[in-house]
N, C-alpha and C positions, 0 to 999 in steps of 0.2 A: 716163321713167327707170325702170329695173327696180327691183323691191323689194330686190334683192341689193345695190344701191348706195345706196338711200335712207337706210339707217341712218347711214352716215358723213356724208352730206350734212346730215342732221338734226343730227348732232353738230357739224359745222362751223358751222352757222348759229347755234349757241349763242355763238360767239366774235366779237364785233364787230371786234376787232383784226385779224382775218384778212381783212377787206374790202379793206384797202390795204397789208397786210404779208404777207410769207412768214415764218411763225414756225418757227424751226429750233433751239429751245433747250428742248425739253420735258424734257431731263435736268437743267435748272437751275431753272426756274420756269415753270409753265404760265400762259398768259394767263387773264384772268378770264372765265368764262362768264356769260351772262345769268342763268341760274337760280342760280348761285353768288352773284352780286351781289344777286339778289332775296332769297335766304335771309339774307344778312348784313343787308340793309336791314330785313328783317322784325324781326330781333332788336334792331336799333338803334331801330326804331319802338316795340317793346315796352318798351325801356329808357326811352325818352323819355316814353311814356304812363304807365308805372307802375313806377318804379324799385324801389319797396318789394317788389314781388312778382316781380321779374325772375328771381331764382334759383329761386323756387318753380315757375315756369312752364317755364324753359328747360333743366332737367336732361334733358329728352327728347332734346336734340341730342347729348348725351354718349353715350347708349346707341344713338341712331340712327346715329351715325357708326360705332360698334363693329359694329352690325348690317350696315352697308354693307360693312365689311371682311370680316366673317364670310361674307357672301354671295359676295364676290369670291373668297374662298379655299375656299368650300364647307366651312367648319368651324363648330364651336359658338362662340357669342358669348363664352362663358366664357374662351376662349383668346385673346381680343383685349384688349389694354391700350392706352390712349391715352397718347401722349407729345407732345413738342413738335417732334421732329425725329428723324432717324436716330441722331444722337449720343445723345440722351436715351433712345431705345429700347434701344440697345445698351449704354448705361451700366447700365440696369436689368438686362439679361441678364447682363452682367459681374458685377454685384453679387450676383445670385442664384447664379451658379456659385461665386463666391468664398465666399459664406455656406455653401454645402454643403461646400466644401473645408475651411473652418475648423471646421465641426462634426465633421469626420472627424479633427481633430487638426492640420490644416495641415502635413502631411508635405511633404518636398521634392517640388516639382512644376514643370511647365513648361506654357506655352501656345504653340501653333503659330499664327503669323500668315501668311496668304497674302501673297505678294509684291505683289499688287495691292490690298492693304488701303488704304482711304481713312482719313485721320485720325479720321473718325467712328467707326471700329471699332477702330483700333489704339491710339489714345492712352490709352484706359481701361486697357489691359493694360500699356502702358509705365509708366503711373503706378502701377498695382498692384504691379509688380515693384520699384518704388522703396519702396513702403510695406511690402512683405512680402519680406524677404530670402530666404525659402525658395522663392520663385516666380521662375522665369526665363522670358524670352521668346526664342522661336526664330523666325527668319524662314525660311520654307520656301524652298528653292532650286529655281527653275524648271528648272535643268539636271539635276536629280536623275533625271528620267525624261522621255521625250518626251511622255507623256500628262500634262497639268497636274494632273488629279485624283490620279494615282498619285504625282506629285512632291510634292504637298501631304500626302497620307496617309503618305508615307515618312518625313516629319519627326516623326511622332507615335510615342510609345513608351508603356510601362506607367506612366510618371510624368506623362503628359499629361492635364490636366484639361479643356482646351478647344482646339478648332480653330476659328479665326476666318477666314472666307473672304468674298470679295466675289463675288456672283453674276455681275454684268456690270461689267467694269473701267471705271472712270470716265475713264481716259486713252485706252484703245484700243478699248473696246467689246467685247472678247473675253469670251465667256460660259463659265462652268464648267458641267460636266455635273452637275447637282444629283442626278440619279438615281444616277449612279455614286458620287458622294460620299456619298449616303445609304446605299448598300450597305456602305461602309466603316463608317459610323456604327452599323449594326445589330450589328456584332460588336465594337465598341469600348466602352471605359468613359468616354471623354471626351465632353463636350458639344459640339455643332456649332452655331455662331453664324453666321448669314448676313446680310450687308449687302446688302439688295435695293433700294438707293436708285435704281439704274438699270434695275430690272426690274419692280418692283411697279407694275402698271398698264399695262405694255407687253407682258408675257408671262404666261401662266397659271402661278401658283405653287401653287395648290391641290393638284395631284397630288403635290407634294413635302412638303407641310406636315406630314404624319403622321410622317415620320422625321427631320425637322429639329427641333432643340431650340428654337431661337429664330430668328425672321426679323424684322429691323428695317428700317423704311423711312419716308420722309417722305410727307406727304399733299399736297405742293405741287408735285411734279414730274409724273411720268407719271400720278399720281392726280388731277391737274387742280384741286387745292384751294388754299386760301390758305396763305401762310407761317405758321409757328408751329403746324403740325399734323404729327403723326407717329404711328406705330403699332408695336406689337410683337405678333407672333403667337407664342404659346408652345406647345410640345409638351405633350401631355396629362400627361406624367409630372411636369411642373413646376407643375401647378395647385394642388397641396397645399403647395407651398413658400411659406413666409411671405415676403411682399413686403418688401424693404428700404425701400420708400416707405410712410410712415405719415402720417396726418393725420386731422382730424375727419371728412372726407368718405369715408375708407376703411372706416369701420365701419358695421355694420348698426344700424338703428333709432335713429339720432341724434335727440334727445340721449339719451345713455346714462349709466350710472354711470361717472364719470371715473376710477375705480380699475380698470377692466377694459378690455381691448382685444379686440374681436371683429370682425375685418375681414370684409368681404364676400368672396365666393368668386371666385377667378380674377382676370381682368382688371378686373372691376368694383371690386375693392378696391385697385387700384393707382392711387391718386390722393392728393394732399395735401389740397386744399380745393376752393374754387370753380373749376370748369373754365373754360377760355377759350371761353365760349359763342359769341362772335362768329365766330372762325375755324372752330370746330367745326360751326357751322350751315352755313358755306360748304363745309366738307369733306364733310358729310353729303350736300349737294346734288350735289357733284362725284362722289361715289361712286355716287349714283343714276344720274347720266349714264353713267358707265362701265359699271355693271351692266346698264343698259338696252341699251347698245351691244353688250355681250357680250364678255368678255375674249378668247375664242377668235377672234372676228371682228377685234377690235382688234389682236391679236397677228399675225394673218395679214396684215392691211393694213400694219402697221408693217414687217414683214419684207419685203413686196413693194416698198414705197416705198423702203426703205433699199437693197434689192437693185438697183433701177433707178438710184438715186443713185450707188452704188458703181460700177456698170457705166459710167455716163456719165463719172465722174471718171477711171476707168481709160482710157477712150477718149481723154481729153484729155491723158493722160500724167502725171496726178497719181498718187500712191501712198498711198492711205488705209491706215492701220495696222489698220483694222477687218477682221476675218476675212470672207471672201466666203461661206463656207458658212453657210446660214441657222441650222443647229443650233449654231453657234459664236458667234452674235451676237444682239442684240436691236435696240434703237433708236438706240444711240449710234454715231455715225460720226465718226471723228477723221481730219482731213486735214492732214498737214504741208505748209506753204507756204514758199517761199523768202523771201518778203518779207511778214512778218506785218502791218505797217502798211498796205501796199498792199492786202492782202486785206481787212482791216477796212474800209478806205475804199470798196472795190468793193462790199462787202456793204451798206454804208450807201446807196450810190447805187441799188442794186437793191432797197432796202427789205427786206432779208433780216435778220431779228432773231436774233442769236446772239452769243456771246462766245467769245474765244479761251480755250483751256485749255492752259497751258504754251506750247509752240510749235505747237500744233495749232489748226485751226479746227474747232469742234464743230458738227455738222449733225445734230441729233436730231429726226427726223420722227415725229409722232404720227399716229393714225388720222384726225384731222381735216385733215391735209395732203392736197393734191391732186396729181395728175400734173402740172398746170400749175406747181405750186410746185417740183417736182423740175426741170422744164425751166428755170425761172427761175434756180435755183441753178446748173445746168449752164452756162447762158448767162453768169452772173456769173463763174464760174471760167474759161470760155473767154476772157473779156475779159482775165483775168490773163495768159493765154498770149499774146494779141495784143499 
């Protein structure tokens, strides 16, 4: 076996679940890797052996997970904050933008929401518009321009304080051009918030991180970690912004004079109290797996496998809504089926693990998937035709 393929075989061997299943739901929740389980078991063992000193010993996983994200993005660790999910990450970003707006006097303003926004990024702003009468929400119109980025940018004006976009659509798998969107951001006064739940870990985001204000994503999908983990990567211009999240663990040199509040710098200071050491230990191990594999190699394999899958489904006469051009997609593949119940039953027979999304079957392949997995999925869908 050539060294060019050894890396993904090594990654695949980390997942016992793949021995007798085709896993096709990396956009929902990754299976557990052996090294992730070992990291979690280690913390549980420390807790069992010495509960009194658990917190003293395990703070390292908090910064270890942040370092893993920083390595993945090629950015400074100060720019990485820990959260519990995409929703909590983008809530933090929303709160920081609103705080800056309120300090400016809270003039009449609007926020532009991408038509593909998931509730993880849109609900915060819908709620904010109820709490702040001077703030209105605009849903961008995809028909405003044939180019999706131009259609999104066309909805913004001089009163816009934020544009909120989904990098890879959770329903269709269509990807926005972040570089083109970043070009608009360079000359605009609004903040750009990106929901990367379906791209972080599947495609390189580091090249775009310098001109995006906030990128929020979970640690448990394409990043291969446990549920209850998520991250926010902040633009450098937001590092001096006071965090809306405060707690005893946010400050330097605890214990301190209780009459003063001196938060740690950047992402290190965005925390309430004791972190979730157990899932964070697993997330740190998962990030190490991904960084070892290399995000460029992972992205290339994800695109290739998804391309083969799309081509096979096209030959069978199915019509996936996912774009065929590699630059317009990542790892999400959504296939409408005429009989959803029959499709779910066929997937179960073929031991293909995924879940429906609305009226689609989602087939999200990661770098650990094999060409044989693709063939098995195609065979499953061929049986639906028969």
